[in-house]
Backbone as CSV, one residue per row, in Angstrom:
resi,resn,N_x,N_y,N_z,CA_x,CA_y,CA_z,C_x,C_y,C_z
1,UNK,86.288,-94.915,-160.990,85.623,-93.683,-160.627,84.876,-93.856,-159.299
2,UNK,84.182,-94.983,-159.148,83.458,-95.221,-157.899,84.422,-95.342,-156.720
3,UNK,85.584,-95.988,-156.954,86.563,-96.112,-155.885,87.053,-94.738,-155.447
4,UNK,87.336,-93.860,-156.397,87.781,-92.509,-156.082,86.705,-91.765,-155.293
5,UNK,85.459,-91.862,-155.747,84.347,-91.201,-155.049,84.215,-91.750,-153.630
6,UNK,84.294,-93.076,-153.470,84.178,-93.688,-152.150,85.323,-93.249,-151.244
7,UNK,86.531,-93.193,-151.770,87.683,-92.767,-150.982,87.533,-91.311,-150.540
8,UNK,87.089,-90.455,-151.457,86.875,-89.051,-151.099,85.771,-88.916,-150.065
9,UNK,84.712,-89.686,-150.231,83.601,-89.649,-149.298,84.060,-90.040,-147.897
10,UNK,84.812,-91.115,-147.784,85.310,-91.567,-146.485,86.232,-90.524,-145.877
11,UNK,87.114,-89.935,-146.687,88.023,-88.908,-146.189,87.263,-87.714,-145.634
12,UNK,86.314,-87.198,-146.405,85.613,-85.996,-145.973,84.603,-86.265,-144.861
13,UNK,84.096,-87.481,-144.788,83.217,-87.799,-143.675,83.993,-87.892,-142.375
14,UNK,85.303,-88.163,-142.461,86.106,-88.178,-141.257,86.510,-86.778,-140.829
15,UNK,86.230,-85.817,-141.613,86.512,-84.409,-141.281,85.374,-83.738,-140.545
16,UNK,82.817,-80.711,-140.200,81.649,-80.348,-139.733,81.062,-79.029,-139.968
17,UNK,79.411,-77.111,-138.935,78.921,-75.741,-139.157,78.630,-75.086,-137.790
18,UNK,78.352,-73.285,-137.141,78.694,-72.819,-135.802,77.449,-72.632,-134.973
19,UNK,77.469,-73.076,-133.756,76.275,-73.052,-132.915,76.345,-71.937,-131.886
20,UNK,75.260,-71.187,-131.776,75.110,-70.274,-130.666,74.536,-71.092,-129.518
21,UNK,75.229,-71.164,-128.426,74.865,-72.046,-127.338,73.677,-71.515,-126.555
22,UNK,72.590,-72.281,-126.552,71.428,-71.979,-125.713,70.901,-73.298,-125.188
23,UNK,70.281,-73.254,-124.043,69.698,-74.446,-123.457,68.365,-74.752,-124.132
24,UNK,68.059,-76.024,-124.363,66.761,-76.345,-124.940,65.640,-76.055,-123.950
25,UNK,64.517,-75.633,-124.477,63.326,-75.435,-123.656,62.391,-76.601,-123.914
26,UNK,62.011,-77.277,-122.836,61.146,-78.434,-122.978,59.676,-78.078,-122.825
27,UNK,59.364,-76.800,-122.608,57.992,-76.404,-122.378,57.314,-75.860,-123.620
28,UNK,57.849,-76.148,-124.806,57.296,-75.610,-126.034,56.904,-76.749,-126.972
29,UNK,55.733,-77.342,-126.767,55.349,-78.483,-127.580,54.874,-78.115,-128.982
30,UNK,54.631,-76.844,-129.264,54.133,-76.448,-130.575,55.293,-76.259,-131.553
31,UNK,55.051,-76.550,-132.802,56.049,-76.372,-133.846,56.338,-74.893,-134.045
32,UNK,57.598,-74.518,-133.973,58.001,-73.139,-134.176,58.163,-72.883,-135.663
33,UNK,57.529,-71.844,-136.217,57.677,-71.595,-137.653,59.101,-71.186,-138.002
34,UNK,59.538,-71.554,-139.197,60.860,-71.163,-139.655,60.858,-69.665,-139.909
35,UNK,61.825,-68.990,-139.341,61.924,-67.547,-139.492,63.030,-67.209,-140.475
36,UNK,62.808,-66.189,-141.252,63.852,-65.715,-142.150,64.627,-64.645,-141.396
37,UNK,65.687,-65.067,-140.700,66.435,-64.166,-139.842,67.525,-63.407,-140.588
38,UNK,67.792,-63.771,-141.839,68.846,-63.086,-142.588,70.223,-63.555,-142.151
39,UNK,71.234,-63.067,-142.833,72.604,-63.442,-142.551,73.269,-62.327,-141.758
40,UNK,74.061,-62.694,-140.765,74.611,-61.694,-139.865,76.111,-61.492,-139.995
41,UNK,76.776,-62.223,-140.861,78.228,-62.137,-140.944,78.679,-61.458,-142.223
42,UNK,79.789,-60.762,-142.156,80.382,-60.108,-143.314,81.448,-60.997,-143.935
43,UNK,81.758,-60.739,-145.198,82.768,-61.529,-145.894,84.129,-61.398,-145.234
44,UNK,84.380,-60.316,-144.510,85.679,-60.127,-143.877,85.933,-61.150,-142.784
45,UNK,84.899,-61.825,-142.299,85.091,-62.804,-141.249,85.732,-64.083,-141.759
46,UNK,85.814,-64.271,-143.051,86.490,-65.424,-143.617,87.991,-65.177,-143.519
47,UNK,88.653,-65.965,-142.666,90.077,-65.721,-142.444,90.971,-66.489,-143.420
48,UNK,90.403,-67.192,-144.384,91.196,-67.890,-145.387,91.877,-69.140,-144.880
49,UNK,91.426,-69.680,-143.735,92.083,-70.840,-143.140,92.064,-72.051,-144.067
50,UNK,91.001,-72.196,-144.875,90.891,-73.336,-145.784,90.880,-72.811,-147.208
51,UNK,91.982,-72.242,-147.639,92.049,-71.530,-148.910,91.650,-72.361,-150.120
52,UNK,91.840,-73.664,-150.068,91.557,-74.488,-151.233,90.086,-74.769,-151.468
53,UNK,89.216,-74.444,-150.522,87.801,-74.782,-150.639,86.967,-73.549,-150.964
54,UNK,85.888,-73.766,-151.711,84.950,-72.684,-152.019,84.290,-72.208,-150.728
55,UNK,84.028,-70.907,-150.637,83.385,-70.321,-149.469,81.989,-69.818,-149.839
56,UNK,81.045,-70.002,-148.933,79.679,-69.526,-149.110,79.181,-69.025,-147.758
57,UNK,78.123,-68.201,-147.796,77.379,-67.904,-146.577,76.406,-69.047,-146.375
58,UNK,76.304,-69.524,-145.157,75.332,-70.563,-144.862,74.679,-70.270,-143.521
59,UNK,73.391,-70.523,-143.469,72.635,-70.406,-142.227,71.844,-71.689,-142.057
60,UNK,71.967,-72.295,-140.879,71.337,-73.573,-140.609,70.616,-73.490,-139.272
61,UNK,69.300,-73.680,-139.297,68.503,-73.713,-138.074,67.808,-75.068,-137.984
62,UNK,67.635,-75.538,-136.759,67.009,-76.850,-136.593,66.358,-76.961,-135.224
63,UNK,65.399,-77.852,-135.151,64.797,-78.283,-133.897,64.364,-79.728,-134.080
64,UNK,64.193,-80.447,-132.981,63.789,-81.845,-133.047,63.079,-82.205,-131.753
65,UNK,62.485,-83.375,-131.752,61.737,-83.862,-130.600,62.684,-84.598,-129.654
66,UNK,62.541,-84.309,-128.341,63.391,-84.945,-127.338,62.531,-85.538,-126.229
67,UNK,63.089,-86.536,-125.583,62.464,-87.137,-124.411,62.820,-86.256,-123.216
68,UNK,61.832,-85.644,-122.524,62.162,-84.739,-121.421,62.883,-85.429,-120.270
69,UNK,62.776,-86.749,-120.159,63.478,-87.466,-119.097,64.855,-87.933,-119.530
70,UNK,65.139,-87.890,-120.822,66.442,-88.321,-121.344,66.776,-87.505,-122.588
71,UNK,67.370,-86.284,-122.420,67.615,-85.407,-123.561,68.594,-85.972,-124.593
72,UNK,69.217,-87.109,-124.288,70.101,-87.716,-125.270,69.335,-88.530,-126.302
73,UNK,68.027,-88.619,-126.137,67.197,-89.319,-127.106,66.459,-88.284,-127.946
74,UNK,66.707,-88.257,-129.248,66.078,-87.281,-130.114,65.519,-87.917,-131.374
75,UNK,64.494,-87.270,-131.939,63.855,-87.770,-133.151,63.528,-86.602,-134.067
76,UNK,63.522,-86.845,-135.351,63.134,-85.801,-136.303,61.668,-85.928,-136.709
77,UNK,60.923,-86.786,-136.030,59.477,-86.910,-136.221,58.824,-86.913,-134.841
78,UNK,57.565,-86.508,-134.794,56.844,-86.451,-133.529,56.644,-87.843,-132.961
79,UNK,56.837,-87.954,-131.628,56.646,-89.229,-130.925,55.874,-88.969,-129.643
80,UNK,55.056,-89.925,-129.196,54.314,-89.742,-127.937,55.271,-89.523,-126.764
81,UNK,54.986,-88.504,-125.957,55.788,-88.217,-124.777,57.003,-87.345,-125.040
82,UNK,57.314,-87.110,-126.281,58.464,-86.275,-126.621,57.995,-84.840,-126.825
83,UNK,58.873,-83.878,-126.548,58.547,-82.471,-126.726,59.489,-81.868,-127.764
84,UNK,59.037,-80.796,-128.362,59.805,-80.148,-129.419,60.790,-79.156,-128.809
85,UNK,62.052,-79.329,-129.125,63.085,-78.379,-128.696,62.848,-77.028,-129.335
86,UNK,63.312,-75.989,-128.688,63.278,-74.655,-129.275,64.209,-74.626,-130.491
87,UNK,63.779,-73.916,-131.526,64.619,-73.792,-132.715,65.901,-73.047,-132.363
88,UNK,67.023,-73.539,-132.871,68.317,-72.904,-132.639,69.009,-72.637,-133.956
89,UNK,69.856,-71.621,-133.955,70.729,-71.339,-135.090,72.049,-72.039,-134.799
90,UNK,72.378,-73.036,-135.596,73.606,-73.792,-135.399,74.727,-73.305,-136.307
91,UNK,74.364,-72.568,-137.331,75.356,-72.090,-138.279,74.865,-70.772,-138.854
92,UNK,75.743,-69.788,-138.899,75.393,-68.508,-139.496,76.693,-67.796,-139.826
93,UNK,77.249,-68.068,-140.981,78.515,-67.435,-141.323,79.127,-67.992,-142.591
94,UNK,80.390,-67.656,-142.772,81.150,-68.100,-143.935,81.596,-69.538,-143.693
95,UNK,81.214,-70.427,-144.588,81.533,-71.848,-144.465,82.311,-72.314,-145.686
96,UNK,83.015,-73.411,-145.506,83.685,-74.064,-146.624,82.747,-75.120,-147.183
97,UNK,82.771,-75.260,-148.511,81.830,-76.175,-149.152,82.538,-76.967,-150.246
98,UNK,82.153,-78.221,-150.363,82.626,-79.089,-151.449,81.383,-79.642,-152.128
99,UNK,81.296,-79.474,-153.449,80.139,-79.936,-154.222,80.592,-81.024,-155.191
100,UNK,79.785,-82.064,-155.297,80.033,-83.142,-156.256,78.741,-83.441,-156.993
101,UNK,78.855,-83.678,-158.281,77.689,-83.984,-159.106,77.887,-85.325,-159.806
102,UNK,76.774,-86.037,-159.953,76.770,-87.292,-160.699,75.443,-87.361,-161.435
103,UNK,75.465,-86.966,-162.695,74.266,-86.853,-163.526,73.264,-85.941,-162.838
104,UNK,72.065,-86.385,-162.502,71.062,-85.519,-161.898,71.140,-85.428,-160.391
105,UNK,72.055,-86.167,-159.780,72.187,-86.168,-158.327,73.399,-85.331,-157.921
106,UNK,73.424,-84.891,-156.656,74.581,-84.169,-156.154,74.749,-84.396,-154.656
107,UNK,75.946,-84.112,-154.182,76.281,-84.179,-152.761,77.048,-82.927,-152.397
108,UNK,76.799,-82.425,-151.201,77.486,-81.239,-150.683,78.007,-81.574,-149.291
109,UNK,79.240,-81.191,-149.044,79.796,-81.242,-147.700,80.022,-79.797,-147.266
110,UNK,79.405,-79.409,-146.163,79.447,-78.033,-145.684,80.105,-78.018,-144.311
111,UNK,81.182,-77.252,-144.173,81.971,-77.206,-142.947,81.827,-75.847,-142.291
112,UNK,81.521,-75.817,-140.999,81.374,-74.576,-140.257,82.671,-73.795,-140.159
113,UNK,82.571,-72.506,-139.814,83.746,-71.629,-139.765,84.848,-72.122,-138.829
114,UNK,84.484,-72.821,-137.765,85.489,-73.279,-136.806,85.836,-74.747,-136.918
115,UNK,85.478,-75.370,-138.041,85.714,-76.813,-138.172,87.202,-77.110,-138.194
116,UNK,87.596,-78.155,-137.501,88.997,-78.545,-137.363,89.371,-79.522,-138.476
117,UNK,89.990,-79.013,-139.524,90.390,-79.854,-140.645,91.637,-80.681,-140.346
118,UNK,92.313,-80.400,-139.264,93.536,-81.133,-138.929,93.233,-82.520,-138.369
119,UNK,91.974,-82.781,-138.060,91.591,-84.098,-137.559,91.713,-84.240,-136.063
120,UNK,92.112,-83.162,-135.365,92.189,-83.235,-133.913,90.785,-83.328,-133.334
121,UNK,90.704,-83.718,-132.079,89.427,-83.861,-131.422,89.253,-82.755,-130.412
122,UNK,88.110,-82.147,-130.228,86.854,-82.384,-130.942,86.854,-81.705,-132.304
123,UNK,85.792,-81.917,-133.103,85.761,-81.353,-134.453,85.711,-79.837,-134.469
124,UNK,85.279,-79.197,-133.386,85.310,-77.745,-133.281,84.108,-77.040,-133.867
125,UNK,83.391,-77.653,-134.775,82.249,-76.999,-135.396,81.427,-78.044,-136.151
126,UNK,80.384,-77.578,-136.804,79.450,-78.483,-137.461,79.862,-78.846,-138.874
127,UNK,79.451,-80.040,-139.263,79.654,-80.581,-140.604,78.306,-81.097,-141.072
128,UNK,77.857,-80.643,-142.247,76.596,-81.103,-142.821,76.882,-81.827,-144.125
129,UNK,76.159,-82.910,-144.337,76.249,-83.677,-145.569,74.863,-83.591,-146.208
130,UNK,74.775,-82.950,-147.364,73.503,-82.645,-148.021,73.473,-83.359,-149.363
131,UNK,72.369,-84.056,-149.657,72.301,-84.858,-150.876,71.010,-84.647,-151.642
132,UNK,71.134,-84.724,-152.953,69.965,-84.837,-153.834,70.034,-86.229,-154.454
133,UNK,68.958,-86.977,-154.305,68.841,-88.313,-154.886,67.706,-88.288,-155.905
134,UNK,67.753,-89.184,-156.862,66.668,-89.332,-157.824,66.259,-90.801,-157.827
135,UNK,64.982,-91.046,-157.487,64.444,-92.397,-157.480,63.207,-92.419,-158.367
136,UNK,63.202,-93.298,-159.345,62.092,-93.397,-160.299,61.776,-92.041,-160.930
137,UNK,62.819,-91.275,-161.226,62.661,-89.984,-161.881,62.243,-88.844,-160.971
138,UNK,62.068,-89.116,-159.666,61.633,-88.080,-158.734,62.771,-87.716,-157.784
139,UNK,63.079,-86.407,-157.657,64.154,-86.002,-156.743,63.684,-85.997,-155.291
140,UNK,64.603,-86.304,-154.389,64.381,-86.151,-152.957,65.714,-85.776,-152.315
141,UNK,65.641,-85.128,-151.148,66.809,-84.515,-150.533,66.924,-84.953,-149.077
142,UNK,68.166,-85.090,-148.603,68.380,-85.368,-147.185,69.538,-84.523,-146.660
143,UNK,69.534,-84.329,-145.349,70.594,-83.625,-144.642,70.971,-84.466,-143.430
144,UNK,72.257,-84.691,-143.254,72.748,-85.306,-142.020,73.855,-84.417,-141.464
145,UNK,74.131,-84.564,-140.161,75.156,-83.719,-139.539,75.876,-84.450,-138.432
146,UNK,76.897,-83.794,-137.889,77.780,-84.436,-136.910,77.411,-84.132,-135.467
147,UNK,76.186,-83.692,-135.215,75.780,-83.350,-133.844,75.209,-84.562,-133.112
148,UNK,75.276,-84.470,-131.783,74.576,-85.450,-130.963,73.154,-84.933,-130.720
149,UNK,72.367,-85.659,-129.918,70.973,-85.273,-129.702,70.827,-84.043,-128.822
150,UNK,71.921,-83.587,-128.231,71.898,-82.341,-127.470,72.283,-81.154,-128.350
151,UNK,72.590,-81.395,-129.613,72.921,-80.326,-130.538,74.368,-79.900,-130.508
152,UNK,75.235,-80.702,-129.926,76.658,-80.382,-129.862,77.390,-81.044,-131.021
153,UNK,78.375,-80.341,-131.582,79.201,-80.906,-132.658,80.101,-81.968,-132.037
154,UNK,79.614,-83.196,-131.981,80.258,-84.234,-131.183,80.992,-85.296,-131.988
155,UNK,80.765,-85.363,-133.291,81.350,-86.446,-134.078,82.185,-85.883,-135.222
156,UNK,83.091,-86.715,-135.716,83.934,-86.289,-136.837,83.291,-86.609,-138.177
157,UNK,82.133,-87.237,-138.168,81.413,-87.514,-139.420,79.925,-87.244,-139.205
158,UNK,79.199,-87.124,-140.307,77.759,-86.861,-140.242,77.043,-88.164,-139.920
159,UNK,76.492,-88.262,-138.701,75.904,-89.517,-138.253,74.401,-89.458,-138.057
160,UNK,73.810,-88.289,-137.980,72.399,-88.153,-137.664,71.665,-87.570,-138.860
161,UNK,70.769,-88.347,-139.463,69.974,-87.878,-140.597,68.804,-87.063,-140.053
162,UNK,68.730,-85.808,-140.470,67.688,-84.906,-139.985,66.399,-84.992,-140.783
163,UNK,66.367,-85.767,-141.817,65.156,-85.944,-142.599,65.453,-86.197,-144.055
164,UNK,64.434,-86.704,-144.732,64.529,-86.995,-146.167,63.355,-86.380,-146.907
165,UNK,62.739,-85.357,-146.300,61.524,-84.764,-146.852,61.709,-83.276,-147.146
166,UNK,62.896,-82.877,-147.510,63.193,-81.464,-147.708,62.700,-80.961,-149.060
167,UNK,62.313,-79.697,-149.071,61.927,-79.012,-150.306,63.106,-78.157,-150.757
168,UNK,63.466,-78.271,-152.023,64.574,-77.497,-152.589,64.008,-76.282,-153.301
169,UNK,64.616,-75.121,-153.055,64.247,-73.901,-153.743,65.539,-73.156,-154.043
170,UNK,65.857,-72.985,-155.324,67.077,-72.257,-155.651,67.634,-72.631,-156.999
171,UNK,68.905,-72.342,-157.148,69.608,-72.547,-158.409,70.142,-73.969,-158.504
172,UNK,69.944,-74.597,-159.649,70.441,-75.959,-159.844,71.964,-76.016,-159.866
173,UNK,72.630,-74.875,-160.124,74.095,-74.878,-160.053,74.583,-74.788,-158.607
174,UNK,73.655,-74.720,-157.652,73.906,-74.713,-156.214,74.615,-73.449,-155.734
175,UNK,74.562,-72.387,-156.533,75.182,-71.130,-156.111,74.371,-70.457,-155.013
176,UNK,73.063,-70.683,-154.995,72.179,-70.108,-153.990,70.955,-71.008,-153.882
177,UNK,70.661,-71.497,-152.669,69.505,-72.380,-152.516,69.071,-72.439,-151.063
178,UNK,67.860,-72.946,-150.878,67.310,-73.221,-149.555,66.755,-74.638,-149.572
179,UNK,67.043,-75.398,-148.538,66.442,-76.705,-148.299,65.720,-76.605,-146.964
180,UNK,64.448,-76.975,-146.929,63.724,-76.844,-145.663,62.608,-77.870,-145.562
181,UNK,62.261,-78.177,-144.303,61.046,-78.903,-143.963,60.469,-78.211,-142.735
182,UNK,59.560,-78.834,-142.011,58.931,-78.176,-140.872,59.894,-77.893,-139.721
183,UNK,60.988,-78.648,-139.616,61.877,-78.543,-138.467,63.254,-77.967,-138.782
184,UNK,63.673,-78.025,-140.031,65.056,-77.704,-140.394,65.067,-76.773,-141.595
185,UNK,66.017,-75.828,-141.591,66.180,-74.951,-142.750,67.666,-74.687,-142.975
186,UNK,68.113,-74.914,-144.193,69.483,-74.611,-144.606,69.418,-73.623,-145.751
187,UNK,70.090,-72.472,-145.582,70.175,-71.463,-146.638,71.641,-71.311,-147.029
188,UNK,71.910,-71.302,-148.322,73.276,-71.111,-148.827,73.226,-69.995,-149.859
189,UNK,74.132,-69.027,-149.712,74.200,-67.895,-150.639,75.662,-67.621,-150.977
190,UNK,75.900,-67.051,-152.138,77.284,-66.681,-152.466,77.744,-65.515,-151.585
191,UNK,79.028,-65.429,-151.394,79.604,-64.317,-150.641,79.637,-63.114,-151.559
192,UNK,79.071,-62.019,-151.110,79.082,-60.776,-151.880,80.310,-59.973,-151.510
193,UNK,81.111,-59.661,-152.487,82.312,-58.864,-152.234,81.927,-57.398,-152.082
194,UNK,82.529,-56.733,-151.107,82.252,-55.317,-150.896,83.061,-54.486,-151.898
195,UNK,82.447,-53.433,-152.429,83.131,-52.549,-153.380,83.827,-51.426,-152.652
């Protein structure tokens, strides 16, 4: 069972969510509050490209600290001399999702609408790896993604951990939930079919 899980994990980690391109602003050292911007996409935008995977609405916003002299250096915690990037929406639409459960823990792989499942380069969109862990009976959550420190979907696997201090709010069946901390917010909702 562990071998199968490891093989699936390696396969899917080699496979990314959609960014609205904006330049970072280095003149905003204050923490920007998380805004509830709502979802902007309709279910009709799902073109069925990945028919075998479950589809959900997902919205992902993030910001991090960068070195103003070297924007390729980023941190998810405050550091002396670093400034806080402006919050950006990296994903807002219909995404493909894979959920795995193991007793009280779970893992989610979330792929953006334009993610390239064929394995060609570049990945074309964002990939998030979201986990619930239980240590000494206490749950904790982490999110990693395939972006570089400039916020571009640059890797074929989730290489940058955005934090391990997320608060979970939602359904334990993962049909609808929010994971957030001071810098990052991920919202997942079921797709509502139009009547």
